[in-house]
C-alpha positions as a printed Julia matrix, in Angstrom:
197×3 Matrix{Float64}:
  69.67  159.12  71.31
  70.59  156.24  68.96
  73.37  153.7   69.5
  75.29  155.22  66.59
  75.15  158.76  67.99
  76.11  157.47  71.46
  79.18  155.8   69.98
  80.11  158.88  67.93
  79.9   161.04  71.08
  82.23  158.57  72.82
  84.71  158.83  69.94
  84.57  162.63  70.0
  85.44  162.65  73.7
  88.54  160.61  72.88
  87.48  157.77  75.18
  87.71  155.16  72.47
  89.68  154.52  69.3
  88.83  152.92  66.0
  90.78  150.15  64.39
  90.74  149.23  60.74
  91.68  145.84  59.37
  92.03  144.6   55.82
  90.79  141.22  54.66
  91.08  139.75  51.18
  87.82  138.0   50.35
  88.92  135.47  47.74
  86.09  133.14  46.82
  83.44  130.71  47.99
  82.49  127.27  46.78
  79.53  124.9   46.85
  77.11  127.54  48.14
  73.36  126.99  48.34
  71.68  128.05  45.1
  68.99  130.49  46.22
  68.23  131.6   42.65
  66.55  128.75  40.8
  65.57  130.26  37.44
  68.71  132.27  36.64
  72.35  132.15  37.7
  73.03  133.37  41.22
  74.98  136.65  41.51
  76.68  136.71  44.91
  78.46  139.37  46.92
  79.87  139.44  50.45
  79.24  141.87  53.31
  82.05  142.03  55.87
  81.86  143.5   59.37
  82.93  143.19  62.97
  80.17  145.41  64.37
  77.17  145.26  62.06
  75.5   148.38  63.48
  78.7   150.42  63.15
  80.6   149.72  59.92
  80.26  147.25  57.05
  82.17  146.77  53.8
  80.88  145.07  50.67
  82.54  143.29  47.75
  81.45  143.7   44.17
  78.86  141.32  42.77
  80.21  138.24  40.99
  78.1   138.06  37.83
  79.41  134.73  36.52
  80.48  132.36  39.32
  77.03  131.27  40.46
  77.38  129.01  43.51
  81.2   129.25  43.24
  81.78  133.03  43.24
  85.21  134.66  43.05
  85.78  138.21  44.32
  89.53  138.6   45.02
  88.79  141.91  46.71
  90.4   143.57  49.72
  87.85  145.13  52.06
  88.55  147.44  55.0
  86.49  147.15  58.15
  86.48  149.53  61.12
  85.54  148.59  64.67
  86.17  149.59  68.3
  89.83  148.96  69.06
  89.06  147.62  72.53
  86.67  144.94  71.28
  89.44  142.47  70.6
  90.68  142.85  74.18
  87.26  142.7   75.87
  85.62  139.74  74.13
  87.47  136.7   72.79
  84.38  135.74  70.78
  84.37  138.92  68.65
  84.76  137.97  65.0
  85.12  139.13  61.43
  81.73  138.21  59.98
  81.08  137.57  56.3
  77.47  137.45  55.07
  77.11  136.15  51.51
  74.03  137.44  49.68
  72.43  137.03  46.28
  71.97  140.27  44.37
  68.45  140.4   43.05
  66.49  142.98  41.04
  63.68  143.01  43.58
  65.34  141.97  46.84
  68.58  140.58  48.22
  68.53  136.96  49.4
  70.79  135.61  52.16
  72.97  132.71  50.99
  75.0   131.97  54.11
  77.37  133.37  56.71
  80.87  132.66  57.95
  82.93  134.06  60.79
  86.56  134.12  61.88
  87.47  135.08  65.43
  89.47  138.3   65.67
  92.01  136.49  67.82
  92.55  134.04  64.92
  92.96  136.88  62.42
  95.04  139.36  64.41
  98.03  137.46  65.69
 100.5   140.29  66.11
 103.53  140.48  63.88
 105.95  143.35  63.37
 104.43  146.12  61.27
 107.89  147.35  60.21
 109.1   143.91  59.05
 107.2   142.36  56.12
 108.96  139.03  56.69
 107.28  138.85  60.11
 103.86  139.39  58.53
 102.98  136.23  56.59
  99.53  136.36  55.02
  97.23  133.74  56.45
  95.02  131.87  54.02
  91.89  130.63  55.76
  89.07  128.39  54.59
  86.0   128.54  56.81
  82.59  126.9   56.84
  79.61  128.81  55.44
  76.41  128.31  57.43
  72.85  128.68  56.17
  70.38  130.69  58.25
  68.75  127.38  59.18
  71.97  126.36  60.95
  73.01  123.84  58.3
  76.57  123.96  56.92
  76.76  124.45  53.17
  79.74  125.82  51.29
  83.19  127.16  52.11
  84.66  130.67  52.14
  88.31  131.4   51.29
  89.97  134.54  52.63
  93.4   135.96  53.48
  94.26  138.11  56.46
  97.64  139.55  57.53
  98.35  139.1   61.29
  98.79  142.86  61.81
  95.51  143.62  60.07
  97.05  145.28  57.0
  98.54  144.03  53.74
 100.51  147.22  53.16
 101.47  149.08  56.32
 100.71  152.78  55.97
 101.01  153.81  59.59
 102.98  152.7   62.62
  99.91  152.07  64.74
  96.81  150.19  63.62
  94.68  152.07  66.14
  93.71  155.61  65.32
  91.42  158.35  66.52
  88.35  159.82  64.86
  90.32  163.0   64.18
  92.75  160.98  62.05
  89.84  159.39  60.2
  88.35  162.83  59.52
  91.75  164.12  58.32
  92.14  161.21  55.89
  88.6   161.68  54.56
  89.24  165.41  54.07
  92.37  164.62  52.02
  90.42  162.14  49.9
  87.7   164.74  49.26
  90.27  167.36  48.28
  91.98  164.95  45.89
  88.62  164.03  44.34
  87.78  167.76  43.98
  91.06  168.43  42.22
  90.47  165.49  39.89
  86.96  166.72  39.11
  88.16  170.24  38.39
  90.94  169.09  36.09
  93.65  170.66  38.24
  96.8   169.18  39.64
  96.38  166.73  42.46
  97.68  168.25  45.68
  97.41  166.66  49.08
  97.13  169.15  51.9
  97.65  167.75  55.36
  97.97  169.44  58.72
 100.3   166.99  60.48
């Protein structure tokens, strides 16, 4: 049985919960140019657990070694990770989008404990957005470039639920609603959200 199926079985038994955080990936600067003949087209891959869930920004077609994305990504991970390991981090891998293959440009990481600093989900004043600039590291271990990102201390820019931890059943319910809405859009009918709360 694979690691993924083992984890899914654990979720189904209700022994673990997922957590989703939002991070605004703003831009990067002074990156290594890994595309020598044409302009580099960079995108960012964001994850906490690489073998579980990753999110990707769009490709910046024009910025070259100074790409700008200004995109909010949502990343899911085991809720208990932040409690168990102080070294767990939000990882950002910057890659060059090629026609033949993708090339790694560099990586950056921000510790979860530096991103998630509490705050009151019901009080926006208590949730200042944190702007962070972190070092980008080449695969060789050399520093080259900087990454700019924003992260709210509760893990969300717009609070849509009281708790940031949620079960797989809630995830499945939300995905079902999204599919139903998409179906209604595709069929030209009125958009109706059906939930079984």
